N, C-alpha and C positions, 0 to 999 in steps of 0.2 A: 614787749612787756618789761617793765622795770620794777624794782622793789626799793623802797626807802625804809629806813629804820627810824621809828619814832618811839621814844621811851621803851626801848627793847621790844618793840612790836614791828614785824614786817608788814608794810602796807604796799599793796600792788597798785601800779599805775599802768594803764593801757592807753594806747592811741587808737582812735577811731575817726576816720575822715579828717585827719590833721588836727584833731582836738584831743587833749589829754584828759583822762578820767581817773579819779582816785577811788579806791575801793572803800565804799561805806561798810561793806560786809566785814572787811578786815578790821576796821575801826570798831564796829559793833562787837566782833568776836573778842576784842581786847577788854571790853566792858563786862562780858559774860561768856557763857559757854557758846559753842558754835551753834547749837540747836536754838538758842535764844536770839541769835543775830537777826533773823527775819522778824521776830516780834519787836525787837528794839527799833528796827528801821520802820516797821508799820506804825508804831506809836509815835515815832519822830515825825513822820510825814503828815500825820493827821492834826498836828498842832497848827494853830493860826500863824504863829511866828514863822514856822518853817514854810508854810504855803505862801505867805507874803513874800518871803525871801526868794523862793523858787519862782514865783510868778513875776517878781520884779526882774530877776535875772533873765527869764525867758523873754520878757517884753523888750529888754535891751539887746539881747543876742539872737533872738529867733523871730524873723519876720512872719513866720507861718504859725506862730503861737495863737491858740484859740482863747482869746481874752474872755469871751462870754462864758465858756466852760470854767475857766479859772475863777471868775466872779461867783459862779454857783458853788464851787468848792469852798471858796473863801468865806461865804456867808454861813456855811454849815460847820466850818472848822471849829473845834473846841466843844461842840455839842457832844454829850455822852453817846448818842446814837450814831455819830459820824464815823464811818469806816472808809479808808482809802488805801489801796495798794499802789505801789510804785508803778506797776504795769497799767493800772487803770488811769493814773495820772498821765502817763505817757500817751496812752491811746486816746483819751478824751481831749487832751489839750494840745496834742502834737508836740510835746516837750522834747527838747534835744539835750538839755543840761544834765539829765539823769537817765541812765540806761540800765537795763537788766540783761545779763548774759547767763546762759545755761551751759552746762558741761564743764570741761576743764577751764579753769580760771573764771568760773561762773560766779555770779553775785550781783550786787547792786553797786553801780559806780556813778560818781557825780563829777561834773566838769568844774 
């Protein structure tokens, strides 16, 4: 685990299976209180632009990415009724570019 300082905010970087992941939770905490970090990330992941970016990254870097599931999410993105958690994204699409960790150093991380 490493920490970098960005605009007076410590951001955690962890390594998992030879890939570095930066803490989205730390970045979200900088925008609001710690209790709101999960809400900030949930709102971020449900936007069309975010899903298109994540899906493109996965298609380039992850041969096991489930494109059909991605297309389903992409079609629903932006609708008021669309809700998506990071865990659901990972589980349904077999994503590797974003991970969720529990416990010490827990949070949401992106590669």
